C-alpha positions in Angstrom: -0.2 0.5 -0.1 2.4 2.7 1.1 6.4 2.4 -0.5 9.4 4.6 0.5 12.0 4.1 -2.0 15.5 5.5 -1.4 14.2 8.7 0.4 17.3 11.2 1.1 17.1 14.2 3.2 19.4 17.1 4.1 19.4 20.4 5.8 22.2 23.0 5.2 24.5 19.7 3.5 24.1 18.0 6.7 22.4 14.8 6.0 19.0 14.2 8.3 18.2 10.5 6.5 19.4 8.6 3.5 18.5 5.9 1.5 15.5 5.1 3.7 13.3 2.8 1.8 10.4 0.2 3.9 6.8 -0.7 2.5 3.6 -0.6 4.5 1.3 -3.7 3.6 -2.6 -3.8 4.5 -3.0 -5.3 7.1 0.2 -4.5 9.0 0.8 -2.9 11.8 4.6 -1.4 11.4 6.7 0.0 14.3 9.2 2.9 12.9 11.2 3.0 15.7 14.3 5.8 16.7 16.5 7.8 19.5 15.7 11.3 19.0 17.5 13.0 16.2 17.0 9.3 14.2 15.4 10.7 11.1 11.9 9.6 12.4 10.3 12.6 12.3 11.6 13.8 8.7 10.6 10.4 7.5 7.1 11.4 9.0 6.9 14.8 7.4 7.9 13.5 4.0 5.1 10.7 4.4 2.2 13.0 5.0 3.2 16.1 2.4 4.8 18.5 4.9 8.3 17.8 3.1 9.3 17.5 -0.2 13.0 14.8 0.0 15.9 15.7 -1.6 15.8 12.8 -3.5 13.7 9.5 -3.6 10.2 8.9 -4.0 6.9 7.8 -1.9 4.2 5.9 -3.8 0.8 4.6 -2.3 -0.7 2.3 -3.9 1.7 2.6 -6.5 1.0 6.5 -7.4 3.8 8.6 -6.3 2.3 10.8 -4.1 3.7 13.7 -5.5 1.3 13.6 -8.4 -1.9 14.1 -6.7 -1.2 15.8 -3.2 -5.1 16.3 -2.2 -6.2 12.8 -3.0 -3.3 11.3 -1.0 -4.1 13.4 1.7 -7.2 12.5 1.9 -6.5 8.9 2.2 -4.6 9.1 5.6 -5.5 9.7 9.2 -2.7 11.5 11.5 -2.5 11.4 15.1 0.7 13.8 15.7 3.2 13.5 18.8 2.2 17.0 19.5 -2.0 17.9 19.7 -1.8 21.2 18.0 -5.4 22.2 17.9 -7.8 25.1 17.6 -7.9 25.8 21.1 -10.6 28.3 20.9 -12.8 25.6 19.2 -14.8 22.7 21.0 -14.4 19.0 20.1 -17.6 19.2 18.2 -16.4 21.9 16.1 -12.8 20.6 15.5 -14.1 17.7 14.0 -17.0 19.3 12.3 -13.9 21.8 10.4 -11.8 18.0 9.5 -15.0 16.7 8.5 -15.9 19.9 6.1 -12.4 19.7 5.1 -12.7 16.1 4.3 -15.6 16.9 1.9 -18.2 14.8 4.1 -21.2 15.9 4.2 -22.8 17.6 7.3 -25.1 15.2 8.5 -22.4 12.3 8.2 -19.9 14.7 10.4 -22.8 14.9 12.6 -23.4 11.1 13.0 -19.7 9.9 13.2 -18.7 13.2 15.1 -21.0 12.7 17.9 -20.8 9.0 18.1 -16.7 9.2 18.3 -17.0 11.5 20.8 -19.2 9.5 23.3 -16.9 5.9 22.6 -14.3 7.8 23.6 -15.8 9.5 26.8 -15.7 12.9 25.5 -19.7 13.7 24.7 -20.3 16.0 28.3 -17.4 18.1 26.9 -17.8 18.0 23.4 -19.4 22.1 23.7 -16.5 23.3 25.8 -13.2 24.5 24.6 -10.6 22.7 24.0 -8.4 24.9 25.9 -9.8 23.4 28.8 -9.2 20.2 28.0 -6.0 17.8 29.8 -3.3 16.6 27.3 -5.1 13.3 27.1 -8.2 14.8 25.9 -6.8 16.0 23.4 -4.7 13.1 22.1 -8.8 11.7 22.1 -10.2 14.2 19.7 -7.1 13.9 17.5 -7.8 10.0 17.5 -11.2 10.8 16.5 -10.3 13.2 13.8 -7.9 10.6 12.2 -10.8 7.9 12.4 -13.3 10.4 10.6 -13.0 9.9 7.2 -12.2 6.0 7.1 -8.5 6.0 6.0 -6.6 3.9 4.2 -3.5 4.7 5.7 -3.2 5.5 9.6 -0.1 7.3 11.5 0.4 7.2 14.8 3.0 9.4 16.5 3.4 8.6 20.6 -0.6 8.0 20.6 -1.0 7.1 24.2 0.6 9.9 25.0 -1.5 11.0 28.2 -4.0 8.7 28.0 -5.2 6.8 30.8 -5.1 2.9 31.0 -8.2 2.1 29.7 -7.8 4.6 27.0 -4.6 3.3 26.1 -5.9 -0.5 26.3 -8.6 0.6 24.0 -6.4 2.1 21.6 -4.6 -1.4 21.5 -7.9 -3.2 20.6 -8.3 -0.5 17.5 -5.0 -1.3 16.4 -5.9 -4.8 15.9 -9.3 -4.1 14.6 -7.7 -1.7 12.0 -5.5 -4.0 11.0 -8.3 -6.5 10.2 -9.9 -4.3 8.1 -6.6 -4.4 5.9 -5.5 -0.7 7.5 -2.2 0.1 6.9 -0.6 1.4 10.1 2.5 3.3 11.0 3.3 3.1 14.8 6.0 5.4 16.2 6.5 5.2 19.8 9.4 4.7 22.8 7.0 2.5 24.6 8.8 -1.1 23.4 7.0 -3.1 25.5 3.4 -2.0 23.5 5.3 -1.7 20.2 6.4 -6.1 20.8 2.5 -6.4 21.8 1.2 -4.7 18.7 3.5 -4.6 15.6 3.7 -7.4 13.1 6.6 -5.7 12.1 9.5 -2.8 13.2 11.6 -0.6 11.5 14.9 0.9 13.7 16.5 4.0 12.2 18.9 5.9 13.5 21.4 8.3 12.6 19.1 9.1 9.5 19.3 5.0 8.2 17.1 2.1 8.4 19.3 -0.3 10.9 16.7 -3.8 10.9 13.2 -4.3 9.5 11.9 -7.6 10.4 9.5 -9.5 13.3 10.3 -8.2 16.5 10.1 -12.2 18.0 12.5 -12.7 15.0 14.8 -9.6 15.9 14.7 -10.6 19.3 16.1 -14.2 18.5 18.5 -13.2 15.8 20.4 -11.4 18.0 19.5 -13.3 21.4 18.5 -10.9 23.7 15.4 -10.9 26.1 12.9 -8.5 25.1 12.9 -5.8 22.1 14.1 -3.0 24.2 17.1 -4.9 24.6 17.1 -5.4 20.5 16.7 -1.9 20.1 19.6 -0.3 22.5 21.7 -2.5 20.6 20.9 -1.7 17.3 21.5 2.1 18.5 24.2 2.3 20.2 22.1 3.3 23.3 24.4 4.6 26.0 25.0 3.0 29.4 21.9 4.7 31.2 22.6 3.0 34.4 26.0 4.5 34.5 25.0 7.8 33.4 22.3 8.1 36.2 24.6 6.9 38.8 27.1 9.9 37.7 24.6 12.6 37.8 23.5 11.2 41.1 27.0 11.9 42.5 26.9 15.6 40.3 24.3 16.3 42.6 26.0 15.3 45.9 28.5 17.9 45.7 28.6 20.4 47.9 31.5 23.3 48.7 34.5 22.8 49.8 
């Protein structure tokens, strides 16, 4: 469904991503992992059309997305890491705006928006301005907006941020149902336990390059490590965090002589 072909992007001559290539098929939940500054955000911005690559291309259902960006944007739903919303709107007004931009009829928008808000426990808040919402509530509004137009591709960037335990469990169940319906899902997260539970494949990127692309269980077995977190740490050459934490505590204890 989605294919990235040899993407390259630099900023002021410094490469952010180099030769990034992978596919996401219908019915797959693909985890996209990497440390901060690895190139995840740049890749996602290229996929969503917010950024143009210096080289390479993105195909959706076999067509270059650059040929008809409007049609492509109508085919995906996106929950960004930061919940940038119009704070003066209510949740219902925001979903109405999104629905109109997606070309949905007013009757359909009303029916779907009110139902989604109810299912996400936002019914009693649907007329209140978003400025009064908690972080988790804002995430739920973004989730409803991403689902509103029944997209073929869904991109979730740290979607569990701010969500309570019950909503987090709901989201994991939702992922499984979306995949069963043939949706293609890109799931970006630092919560590796959840990635290991829900993703059919994981792609690991570091320093702008793809280091691994395989099923979580295959990576764990191949590298003879106990879990995905250990695999990730070894692949990206993660620092000895325990040692650094100990040194930070030692610095904290320094006193005037």
